[in-house]
C-alpha positions as CSV (number, residue, x, y, z in Angstrom):
1,M,58.8,-89.5,255.6
2,D,56.8,-89.2,258.8
3,R,57.1,-91.5,261.9
4,R,54.1,-93.5,260.9
5,Q,55.8,-94.4,257.6
6,H,59.0,-95.3,259.4
7,R,57.0,-97.8,261.6
8,R,55.7,-99.7,258.6
9,S,56.2,-103.4,258.9
10,G,59.0,-105.2,257.0
11,R,56.3,-107.1,255.1
12,T,54.8,-103.9,253.7
13,V,58.2,-102.6,252.6
14,V,58.7,-105.9,250.7
15,A,55.3,-105.6,249.1
16,V,56.0,-102.0,247.9
17,E,59.4,-103.0,246.6
18,I,57.8,-105.7,244.4
19,L,55.7,-103.0,242.9
20,A,58.6,-100.5,242.5
21,I,59.3,-100.2,238.8
22,T,63.1,-99.9,239.4
23,A,63.4,-103.0,241.6
24,G,66.7,-104.9,241.0
25,L,65.6,-108.5,240.4
26,A,67.5,-111.7,240.2
27,A,65.6,-115.0,240.4
28,G,66.8,-118.4,241.5
29,A,65.0,-121.7,241.3
30,T,65.1,-125.0,243.0
31,G,65.2,-128.3,241.3
32,C,62.2,-130.4,240.6
33,S,61.2,-133.8,239.4
34,G,62.4,-135.3,236.2
35,R,60.5,-136.2,233.1
36,G,57.7,-138.7,233.5
37,A,57.8,-142.0,231.7
38,A,55.0,-144.0,233.3
39,A,52.4,-145.3,230.8
40,E,49.6,-143.8,232.9
41,G,51.2,-140.4,232.9
42,V,51.7,-140.1,229.1
43,N,48.3,-141.7,228.2
44,G,46.4,-139.9,230.9
45,A,47.9,-136.6,229.8
46,G,47.0,-137.2,226.2
47,G,50.6,-137.1,225.0
48,D,54.1,-136.3,226.1
49,P,53.9,-133.9,229.1
50,V,56.6,-131.6,227.7
51,A,54.8,-131.2,224.4
52,V,51.4,-130.7,226.0
53,L,52.7,-127.9,228.3
54,R,54.5,-126.1,225.5
55,Q,51.1,-125.8,223.7
56,A,49.2,-124.3,226.7
57,A,49.7,-120.7,225.7
58,G,48.2,-121.5,222.3
59,A,45.2,-123.1,223.9
60,L,44.5,-119.8,225.8
61,R,44.6,-117.8,222.6
62,E,42.0,-120.2,221.2
63,A,39.9,-119.7,224.3
64,G,39.8,-115.9,223.7
65,S,39.3,-114.6,227.2
66,S,38.7,-115.5,230.8
67,K,38.6,-114.1,234.3
68,A,41.8,-114.3,236.4
69,S,42.8,-114.4,240.0
70,T,46.5,-114.1,241.0
71,S,48.5,-114.2,244.2
72,M,52.1,-113.5,244.8
73,E,53.6,-114.8,248.1
74,M,56.9,-113.5,249.3
75,A,59.1,-114.6,252.2
76,T,62.0,-112.7,253.6
77,G,63.6,-112.4,257.0
78,G,61.0,-114.7,258.5
79,T,58.1,-112.5,257.2
80,R,55.6,-113.8,254.6
81,V,53.2,-111.5,252.7
82,T,50.7,-112.0,249.9
83,I,49.7,-109.6,247.1
84,R,46.4,-110.5,245.4
85,G,44.9,-109.6,242.1
86,K,41.6,-110.2,240.3
87,G,40.3,-109.2,236.9
88,V,39.9,-110.3,233.2
89,Y,42.2,-111.1,230.3
90,D,41.8,-111.0,226.5
91,Y,44.4,-113.5,225.2
92,R,43.9,-112.6,221.5
93,R,44.4,-108.9,222.1
94,R,46.9,-109.5,224.9
95,L,45.2,-107.1,227.2
96,G,44.3,-107.6,230.8
97,Q,42.9,-105.6,233.7
98,L,43.6,-106.5,237.3
99,T,42.8,-104.9,240.7
100,V,45.8,-105.5,242.9
101,V,45.5,-105.5,246.7
102,L,48.6,-105.0,248.9
103,P,48.9,-106.6,252.4
104,E,47.4,-104.9,255.4
105,D,49.5,-103.4,258.2
106,P,49.9,-105.4,261.5
107,A,46.7,-103.9,262.9
108,G,44.7,-105.2,259.9
109,T,44.4,-101.8,258.2
110,P,45.0,-101.3,254.5
111,E,48.0,-99.0,254.0
112,H,47.5,-98.4,250.2
113,R,44.4,-98.2,248.0
114,P,44.0,-101.1,245.6
115,I,46.1,-100.6,242.5
116,T,44.6,-100.9,239.0
117,E,47.0,-102.6,236.6
118,L,46.5,-102.8,232.8
119,L,48.6,-105.5,231.1
120,A,49.4,-104.8,227.4
121,P,52.0,-106.0,224.9
122,G,55.3,-104.5,226.0
123,A,53.8,-102.3,228.7
124,L,52.4,-102.2,232.2
125,F,50.1,-99.4,233.3
126,M,49.4,-98.7,237.0
127,K,46.9,-96.4,238.6
128,N,46.8,-95.5,242.3
129,R,50.6,-96.3,242.2
130,G,51.3,-93.8,245.0
131,A,54.8,-92.4,245.4
132,G,53.7,-88.9,244.4
133,V,51.7,-89.9,241.3
134,P,48.3,-88.0,241.0
135,A,45.3,-90.2,241.7
136,D,43.9,-89.6,238.3
137,K,47.1,-90.5,236.4
138,W,48.6,-93.7,235.1
139,V,52.2,-94.8,235.3
140,R,53.4,-96.6,232.2
141,V,56.3,-99.0,232.3
142,E,58.1,-100.7,229.4
143,T,58.1,-104.4,230.4
144,A,61.2,-105.2,228.3
145,S,63.1,-102.6,230.4
146,L,62.4,-104.6,233.6
147,S,65.0,-107.1,234.6
148,D,62.3,-109.7,235.4
149,G,60.3,-109.0,232.3
150,N,57.3,-108.1,234.6
151,L,57.0,-111.6,235.9
152,V,57.1,-110.3,239.5
153,T,57.6,-106.5,239.5
154,G,53.9,-105.6,239.2
155,G,52.9,-107.8,242.2
156,V,51.2,-110.1,239.7
157,T,52.4,-112.3,236.8
158,D,50.8,-111.5,233.5
159,P,48.6,-114.6,232.9
160,Y,49.5,-115.0,229.3
161,A,53.2,-114.4,229.9
162,A,53.0,-117.1,232.6
163,A,51.7,-119.5,230.0
164,E,54.4,-118.4,227.6
165,V,57.0,-119.5,230.1
166,L,55.7,-123.0,229.7
167,R,56.8,-122.9,226.0
168,G,60.3,-123.3,227.6
169,T,59.4,-126.5,229.5
170,R,62.5,-128.7,229.7
171,T,61.3,-131.6,231.9
172,A,57.8,-132.5,233.2
173,T,55.9,-135.2,235.0
174,Y,52.2,-136.0,234.7
175,L,50.9,-136.5,238.3
176,G,47.3,-137.5,237.6
177,R,43.8,-136.1,237.7
178,E,42.6,-133.5,240.1
179,E,40.0,-130.7,240.4
180,V,40.4,-127.0,240.4
181,G,37.3,-124.9,241.0
182,G,35.1,-128.0,240.3
183,I,36.8,-128.6,236.9
184,A,38.6,-131.8,236.1
185,V,42.3,-131.0,235.4
186,R,45.6,-132.8,234.7
187,H,48.4,-131.9,237.1
188,Y,51.9,-131.5,235.8
189,R,55.1,-130.7,237.6
190,G,58.2,-129.6,235.8
191,T,60.9,-127.0,235.1
192,A,60.8,-124.4,232.3
193,D,63.8,-122.5,230.9
194,L,63.3,-118.7,230.3
195,S,65.8,-118.6,227.4
196,R,63.9,-121.4,225.6
197,A,60.6,-119.8,226.4
198,A,61.8,-116.5,224.9
199,A,62.9,-118.2,221.7
200,A,59.5,-119.9,221.3
201,A,57.3,-117.0,222.6
202,S,55.1,-114.8,220.5
203,A,56.6,-111.5,219.4
204,D,54.9,-109.5,222.2
205,D,56.6,-111.6,224.9
206,R,59.9,-112.3,223.3
207,E,61.8,-109.3,224.6
208,P,60.4,-109.3,228.2
209,L,61.2,-113.0,228.5
210,R,64.7,-112.4,227.2
211,A,65.1,-109.7,229.8
212,A,63.9,-112.1,232.5
213,A,66.3,-114.9,231.3
214,K,69.2,-112.4,231.7
215,G,67.9,-110.6,234.8
216,F,67.3,-113.6,237.0
217,A,70.1,-115.6,238.7
218,T,69.0,-118.7,236.7
219,P,66.7,-119.1,233.8
220,A,65.1,-122.2,235.4
221,V,61.5,-121.9,236.7
222,P,60.0,-124.8,238.6
223,F,56.2,-125.0,238.3
224,D,53.0,-126.9,238.9
225,A,50.5,-126.6,236.0
226,Y,46.9,-127.7,236.0
227,L,45.4,-128.0,232.5
228,D,41.8,-128.8,231.6
229,D,40.9,-131.3,228.8
230,L,41.2,-128.6,226.2
231,G,44.8,-127.9,227.3
232,R,43.9,-124.6,228.9
233,V,45.7,-123.4,232.0
234,R,43.3,-123.5,235.0
235,K,46.0,-123.1,237.6
236,L,49.7,-122.3,237.3
237,R,52.1,-122.0,240.2
238,Q,55.7,-120.8,239.4
239,H,58.6,-120.2,241.8
240,F,61.1,-117.4,241.7
241,S,63.6,-115.8,244.0
242,F,65.4,-112.5,243.8
243,V,67.8,-110.3,245.8
244,N,66.1,-107.7,248.0
245,G,67.8,-104.4,247.0
246,R,67.3,-102.9,250.5
247,E,68.8,-105.8,252.5
248,K,70.7,-107.8,249.9
249,T,68.9,-111.0,251.1
250,P,67.1,-113.5,248.9
251,V,63.4,-113.1,248.7
252,A,61.4,-116.3,247.7
253,V,58.4,-115.7,245.5
254,A,55.6,-118.1,244.6
255,S,53.3,-116.8,241.9
256,T,49.9,-118.5,241.4
257,T,47.5,-117.8,238.5
258,L,43.9,-119.1,238.4
259,L,42.0,-118.8,235.2
260,Y,38.2,-119.5,234.9
261,D,35.0,-118.4,233.2
262,F,36.5,-118.7,229.7
263,G,34.7,-116.5,227.2
264,A,33.9,-113.9,229.8
265,A,33.7,-110.3,228.5
266,A,37.1,-108.6,228.7
267,D,36.7,-105.0,227.5
268,V,40.1,-103.6,228.4
269,R,40.9,-100.0,227.3
270,L,44.3,-98.5,227.6
271,P,44.7,-94.9,228.9
272,S,45.1,-92.0,226.5
273,P,48.5,-90.3,226.4
274,R,47.1,-87.3,228.3
275,D,46.2,-89.5,231.3
276,I,49.8,-90.9,231.6
277,Y,52.0,-89.4,234.3
278,A,55.2,-88.0,232.8
279,G,56.8,-86.7,236.0
280,R,59.1,-88.3,238.6
281,I,58.0,-90.8,241.2
282,A,59.5,-91.6,244.5
283,E,61.1,-95.1,244.9
284,S,60.9,-97.4,247.8
285,G,64.5,-96.5,248.5
286,A,66.4,-93.3,248.0
287,G,65.9,-91.2,244.9
288,S,63.3,-90.9,242.2
289,R,62.8,-91.8,238.6
290,T,61.2,-90.3,235.5
291,V,58.5,-92.4,233.9
292,H,56.8,-92.2,230.5
């Protein structure tokens, strides 16, 4: 590693560690408000908030596809960074493609090319991953092998997996009507349980969510969810924390998913086996790892 690499800011190190496929993750979660009982809350939401939220993933499947924007904010050691993603998602095929942009260096210069990520049942594919991977090759990661179930490792949260977490909603309050992107939405605040979500999830997400329930420090996930009148997620903000493997200090993560332009074309194609890198990649710490 040259001197320029040694001078990289702490915020960039954190960003790269989020993307490292071997990151040791353990999430914690703070408490949130209890179950809503006000008549306006239940009636305005069109039913019991917990039941409505548990059906949100199904509403996305009915929608078929959409465009998606994501952001993942991290705070550690007084430093805050944001990783952003943008692309499309096919909820019926469970395939998504996002372009992920890492934070700039202190001088405002990008330190890494945008990373292309393909989200598929049981797998995450990354291109322009760096760490010795050829530019024309993809890295493939089994999401069930990640201790966070790929809820934060890729620098984005899989939009459908984020909605699947809501299947584990334990408590929720309806907070009223708002707007997201000019669309009228219903705002809910609550806490989901990853173990319950895994039990209720589709077969594709069951194992990754089970891994997350075991890998995080607590299965509780506080959230704010904004659903349109068809019950589709328009905005979802979820809170996690994990232990930074380099410094053994807690890293707070807030993952936000925005979904819009439902019905948009989402022609996502997975790479062929010959385009997948089968060598060893450098990690953000010492050592390397073989990928498949």
